[in-house]
C-alpha positions, 0 to 999 in steps of 0.5 A, a space after each residue: 724615447 716613448 714614455 709608458 704609462 703603467 696602471 695597476 689599480 687595486 679594486 677596493 671601496 674608495 673609503 677603505 683605500 689609500 690612493 698612491 701615485 708611484 712615479 718610477 721609471 725603473 721596472 724592478 724598483 716599481 715592482 718592489 714597491 707595488 709588492 710591498 704595498 699590495 702585501 701590506 700586513 697592516 689593516 691598510 689597503 692601497 690602490 696604486 697607479 704607476 707612471 714612468 715619467 713626469 708628464 705621465 704623472 701630471 696626466 694622472 694628477 690632473 684627472 684623479 685624486 691621490 692621497 700621496 705621490 711616491 716620486 723618483 728624482 731621476 725620470 726620463 723627462 725630469 731629474 733632481 730637486 726640480 722634479 719635486 717643484 714641478 709636481 707641487 706646481 701641478 697639485 700643491 696640496 698632495 704630499 710627496 715622498 721622494 725615492 732616491 737611489 743614493 743614501 744621501 742625506 743632503 739630497 733628502 733634505 733638499 727635497 724636503 725644502 723643495 716641498 716633499 714630506 719625507 724621503 726614502 732610500 731604495 733598496 733593502 729595508 724599504 719594505 720595513 719603512 715604506 708603509 709607515 713613511 706613507 702613513 706619517 706623510 699623509 697624516 702630517 699633510 692633513 695636519 698642515 692642511 688643517 692648520 693652513 685652513 684654520 690660519 686662512 680662516 683666522 686671517 679672514 676673520 681678522 681682516 673682516 673684524 679689522 674692516 668693521 672696527 675701522 668702519 666703526 672707528 670712522 663712524 665714531 669719529 664722525 659722530 664725535 665731530 657732529 656731537 661737538 658741532 651740536 654742543 657748540 650750537 646748543 651752547 651758542 643758542 643757550 648763550 643767545 637765549 640767556 642774553 635775550 632773556 636778560 635783555 628783555 627782563 631788564 628792559 621790562 623793568 624800566 616801564 614797569 617802574 614807571 607804571 607802578 609810580 604812575 598808579 601810586 600817584 593816581 591812587 593817592 589822588 595826587 592828580 585829583 579825586 577818584 570815585 570808588 569805581 576808579 579806585 577799584 580799577 586802579 587796584 586791579 592795575 596795581 596788582 597786575 603790575 606787581 604780578 608782572 614785576 614778580 614774573 620778570 624777577 623770577 625769570 631774571 633769578 632763574 637765568 642768573 642761577 642757571 648761568 652761575 652769576 649769582 653771588 651767595 652771602 654765606 654766614 651763620 644764621 638762625 633758621 628759626 628767625 628766618 621762619 618767623 620773619 616769613 611767617 610775619 610777612 605772609 600772615 596777611 596773605 593767609 588771612 586774606 584767603 581765610 587759611 590758618 597759618 602756624 609755626 612749629 619750631 624746634 627749640 635750640 636749633 644750631 646756627 647754620 651757614 647760609 645766605 639769609 636772603 636766598 633761604 628767605 626767598 625759598 621759604 616765601 616761594 614754598 608758603 606762596 605756593 601753598 597759599 595758591 592751592 589751599 582754599 581752606 584748612 591750614 599751612 604750617 612752617 616747621 623746623 627740626 634738626 637731625 644728624 649734621 642737618 637742619 630741616 625746614 618744612 612747609 605743609 598744607 591741607 590743600 588738594 595734594 598732588 597726583 602721583 604722576 605729577 610729582 616728578 614735574 614739581 621742580 621742573 622749570 615752567 611747569 604749572 600744576 593744576 588747581 582742581 579740575 583742569 585750571 592751572 594757577 598763574 605764574 611762570 612755573 619757576 618758583 619751585 625750580 628757583 628754590 631747588 637751584 638755591 638749595 642745591 647750591 647750598 649743598 642741600 636737598 629739597 623734596 616733596 611728599 603729597 597724598 592726593 586729596 589730603 595735602 602736600 609737604 615740601 621739605 628742604 635740608 641744609 648741612 650744619 657743617 660743610 667741608 666745602 669752602 666755596 659757595 659759588 656755582 661750580 662749572 
């Protein structure tokens, strides 16, 4: 039997038209539906193409765009629910409204499960629901398509984000592994450095002791009389051996403090007594350089728990540092008390420190300049060691200076400390 293709298209502007493909082999049903669509009283205009077979419908769907398919389930070349599936295969995005001659709800539901949007029973009353059903089917399809597109877009975004996160996670894992390796290498290098410094410093002490003893014996003329020139050279040698010994001791002290190997003998002490002892010990050095040396101690200072030898070392470092830079004027050791703290200060009238150099003061191996571009001698560890000692006493050390007018170093110690241990925390 020859399949006929019937085309009746209402000529309208495309943007104003709802394009419908009617697939119906019954001429009477086809004319009824076309009439309903043509005479639609609502503000809707339809352009309808008609096909009598599934093959003809497939031809239309392959060459034109439609908003909806009205599909009869009984066609010359297809019948039943399989017809819906075949139309979906041709164009899965187009909505389908099934036309059935039987008022059979089960058939309609089966058609919807197969992919149709809705179903209508042919016959009387079709003109009352046809247009509304078409509108609803098209709108539902648009909503479904929009939801599907949003879902697909979201899935793509999730996949892309997951991929990026996975890549970032892998990079992070690699970075953590590399960082651990680097930290282990640094730790190993620091340990080697610490052992090397300790070994070299200890090894230097033995020949230094021999040098000092030899110079002492010669200087005391145990080995024979000396003339003035010989005594002068021996004095220079003695001073340089003493200086080298101090450098070695500084390096050892700093290495031990940094490694947490220094024990602190914490007990109650009088900070004013420590200040007086340092004053007495450093007065000859101040007199040698022609600098006035003063004590300004607050009375009735409370007893404070600290390591007497270590705080003495800090104070000697601060006074010694002031003597290096102060060529004239004065140096003062002062003490005062505040709320739960005592403060010790060493002030001088030296050249002061430039503002840009203040952050460098407590850095290890940093040497500040003494006028012009000339640096003073030493390891540059004295202030770094002092800072470490004070901080291990749960205290603080700081510096105030105005370039050209002098410098003051302060350190504070707590009067009452909750912590029980005074060893370096790991």
